[in-house]
C-alpha positions as CSV (number, residue, x, y, z in Angstrom):
1,X,-16.5,-8.8,15.0
2,X,-18.4,-12.1,15.4
3,X,-17.7,-13.1,11.8
4,X,-14.0,-12.8,12.4
5,X,-14.2,-14.6,15.7
6,X,-16.2,-17.4,14.0
7,X,-13.7,-17.7,11.2
8,X,-10.9,-17.8,13.7
9,X,-12.6,-20.6,15.6
10,X,-13.3,-22.6,12.4
11,X,-9.9,-22.0,10.9
12,X,-7.4,-21.6,13.7
13,X,-4.3,-21.8,11.3
14,X,-5.7,-19.1,9.0
15,X,-4.1,-15.6,9.4
16,X,-7.0,-13.8,7.7
17,X,-9.5,-13.7,10.6
18,X,-6.7,-12.3,12.8
19,X,-6.0,-9.6,10.1
20,X,-9.7,-8.8,9.9
21,X,-9.9,-8.5,13.7
22,X,-6.8,-6.4,13.9
23,X,-8.2,-3.9,11.4
24,X,-11.5,-3.8,13.2
25,X,-9.8,-3.1,16.5
26,X,-7.8,-0.3,14.9
27,X,-11.0,1.2,13.5
28,X,-12.4,1.0,17.0
29,X,-9.4,2.7,18.5
30,X,-8.1,-0.4,20.3
31,X,-4.4,-0.5,19.3
32,X,-3.2,-3.1,21.9
33,X,-5.8,-5.6,20.7
34,X,-4.9,-4.8,17.1
35,X,-1.2,-5.5,17.7
36,X,-2.1,-8.7,19.5
37,X,-4.2,-9.9,16.5
38,X,-1.4,-9.0,14.1
39,X,0.9,-11.1,16.3
40,X,-1.5,-14.0,16.0
41,X,-1.7,-13.5,12.2
42,X,2.0,-13.6,11.9
43,X,2.2,-16.7,14.0
44,X,-0.4,-18.4,11.8
45,X,1.3,-17.3,8.6
46,X,4.7,-15.5,8.8
47,X,4.3,-14.4,5.1
48,X,1.7,-11.8,6.2
49,X,4.6,-9.8,7.5
50,X,5.1,-8.7,3.8
51,X,1.6,-7.2,3.8
52,X,2.0,-3.4,3.3
53,X,-1.1,-2.5,5.3
54,X,0.1,-4.6,8.3
55,X,3.4,-2.9,8.2
56,X,1.9,0.6,7.8
57,X,-0.4,0.0,10.7
58,X,2.4,-1.1,12.9
59,X,4.6,1.8,11.8
60,X,1.7,4.2,12.7
61,X,1.5,2.6,16.1
62,X,5.2,2.9,17.0
63,X,4.7,5.9,19.2
64,X,1.2,5.0,20.5
65,X,1.4,5.1,24.3
66,X,-0.9,2.0,24.6
67,X,0.7,-0.2,21.9
68,X,3.9,1.3,20.7
69,X,6.3,-1.0,22.5
70,X,4.5,-4.1,21.2
71,X,4.3,-2.6,17.7
72,X,8.0,-2.0,17.7
73,X,8.8,-5.5,18.9
74,X,6.6,-7.0,16.3
75,X,8.2,-4.9,13.5
76,X,11.6,-6.0,14.8
77,X,10.5,-9.7,14.7
78,X,9.2,-9.2,11.1
79,X,12.5,-7.6,10.1
80,X,14.5,-10.5,11.7
81,X,13.0,-13.1,9.5
82,X,9.9,-15.1,8.6
83,X,9.8,-17.3,11.6
84,X,7.8,-16.0,14.6
85,X,8.2,-18.3,17.5
86,X,5.2,-18.8,19.8
87,X,7.4,-17.7,22.7
88,X,8.0,-14.3,21.1
89,X,4.7,-12.9,22.1
90,X,4.7,-11.2,25.5
91,X,3.2,-13.3,28.2
92,X,0.7,-10.6,29.1
93,X,-0.9,-10.8,25.7
94,X,-2.6,-14.1,26.6
95,X,-5.5,-12.4,28.3
96,X,-6.4,-10.4,25.2
97,X,-7.3,-13.4,23.1
98,X,-11.0,-13.1,24.1
99,X,-11.1,-9.4,24.6
100,X,-12.2,-8.5,21.0
Protein backbone atom coordinates (compact mmCIF):
# COMPACT_ATOMS: atom_id res chain seq x y z
CA UNK A 1 0.00 0.00 0.00
CA UNK A 2 2.95 2.32 0.56
CA UNK A 3 3.71 2.38 -3.17
CA UNK A 4 0.18 3.60 -3.90
CA UNK A 5 0.41 6.17 -1.13
CA UNK A 6 3.76 7.41 -2.47
CA UNK A 7 2.38 7.65 -6.00
CA UNK A 8 -0.62 9.54 -4.70
CA UNK A 9 1.60 12.00 -2.88
CA UNK A 10 3.88 12.46 -5.92
CA UNK A 11 1.02 12.74 -8.43
CA UNK A 12 -2.04 14.14 -6.66
CA UNK A 13 -3.97 14.68 -9.91
CA UNK A 14 -3.42 11.11 -11.13
CA UNK A 15 -6.34 8.69 -10.67
CA UNK A 16 -4.19 5.55 -10.92
CA UNK A 17 -2.86 5.52 -7.34
CA UNK A 18 -6.43 5.83 -6.06
CA UNK A 19 -7.54 2.96 -8.30
CA UNK A 20 -4.67 0.84 -7.01
CA UNK A 21 -5.50 1.65 -3.39
CA UNK A 22 -9.20 1.00 -3.98
CA UNK A 23 -8.46 -2.47 -5.32
CA UNK A 24 -6.04 -3.22 -2.50
CA UNK A 25 -8.67 -2.16 0.02
CA UNK A 26 -11.20 -4.46 -1.62
CA UNK A 27 -8.72 -7.33 -1.47
CA UNK A 28 -8.29 -6.61 2.24
CA UNK A 29 -12.07 -6.53 2.81
CA UNK A 30 -12.24 -2.78 3.43
CA UNK A 31 -15.17 -1.72 1.24
CA UNK A 32 -15.70 1.76 2.73
CA UNK A 33 -12.08 2.67 2.07
CA UNK A 34 -12.31 1.23 -1.44
CA UNK A 35 -15.35 3.35 -2.29
CA UNK A 36 -13.60 6.40 -0.84
CA UNK A 37 -10.59 5.76 -3.09
CA UNK A 38 -12.82 5.26 -6.12
CA UNK A 39 -14.42 8.63 -5.29
CA UNK A 40 -10.98 10.25 -5.25
CA UNK A 41 -10.04 8.55 -8.53
CA UNK A 42 -13.16 9.89 -10.21
CA UNK A 43 -12.48 13.33 -8.82
CA UNK A 44 -8.95 13.23 -10.27
CA UNK A 45 -10.10 11.88 -13.64
CA UNK A 46 -13.83 11.54 -14.35
CA UNK A 47 -13.12 9.30 -17.36
CA UNK A 48 -12.26 6.40 -15.02
CA UNK A 49 -16.01 6.05 -14.51
CA UNK A 50 -15.94 4.12 -17.80
CA UNK A 51 -13.56 1.53 -16.31
CA UNK A 52 -15.49 -1.77 -16.29
CA UNK A 53 -13.67 -3.04 -13.20
CA UNK A 54 -14.51 0.08 -11.20
CA UNK A 55 -18.14 -0.26 -12.17
CA UNK A 56 -18.19 -4.01 -11.44
CA UNK A 57 -16.65 -3.39 -8.01
CA UNK A 58 -19.20 -0.70 -7.17
CA UNK A 59 -22.07 -2.87 -8.42
CA UNK A 60 -20.83 -5.72 -6.22
CA UNK A 61 -20.80 -3.37 -3.22
CA UNK A 62 -24.33 -2.01 -3.73
CA UNK A 63 -25.76 -4.23 -0.99
CA UNK A 64 -22.75 -4.22 1.32
CA UNK A 65 -23.87 -3.05 4.77
CA UNK A 66 -20.64 -1.09 5.26
CA UNK A 67 -20.32 0.63 1.88
CA UNK A 68 -23.51 0.05 -0.09
CA UNK A 69 -24.99 3.52 0.29
CA UNK A 70 -21.76 5.18 -0.81
CA UNK A 71 -21.34 2.76 -3.71
CA UNK A 72 -24.88 3.48 -4.91
CA UNK A 73 -24.32 7.24 -4.67
CA UNK A 74 -21.08 6.96 -6.61
CA UNK A 75 -22.74 4.87 -9.33
CA UNK A 76 -25.50 7.47 -9.58
CA UNK A 77 -22.89 10.23 -9.94
CA UNK A 78 -21.14 8.29 -12.70
CA UNK A 79 -24.44 7.74 -14.50
CA UNK A 80 -25.33 11.46 -14.26
CA UNK A 81 -22.27 12.53 -16.18
CA UNK A 82 -18.52 12.92 -16.29
CA UNK A 83 -18.19 15.80 -13.82
CA UNK A 84 -17.81 14.83 -10.18
CA UNK A 85 -17.83 17.93 -8.04
CA UNK A 86 -15.65 18.02 -4.97
CA UNK A 87 -18.71 18.70 -2.87
CA UNK A 88 -20.36 15.43 -4.02
CA UNK A 89 -18.31 13.30 -1.66
CA UNK A 90 -19.93 12.82 1.74
CA UNK A 91 -18.35 14.99 4.42
CA UNK A 92 -17.64 11.98 6.63
CA UNK A 93 -15.27 10.59 3.98
CA UNK A 94 -12.60 13.16 4.81
CA UNK A 95 -11.32 11.16 7.78
CA UNK A 96 -10.62 8.16 5.60
CA UNK A 97 -7.96 9.85 3.47
CA UNK A 98 -5.17 8.58 5.72
CA UNK A 99 -6.83 5.36 6.83
CA UNK A 100 -5.32 3.13 4.13
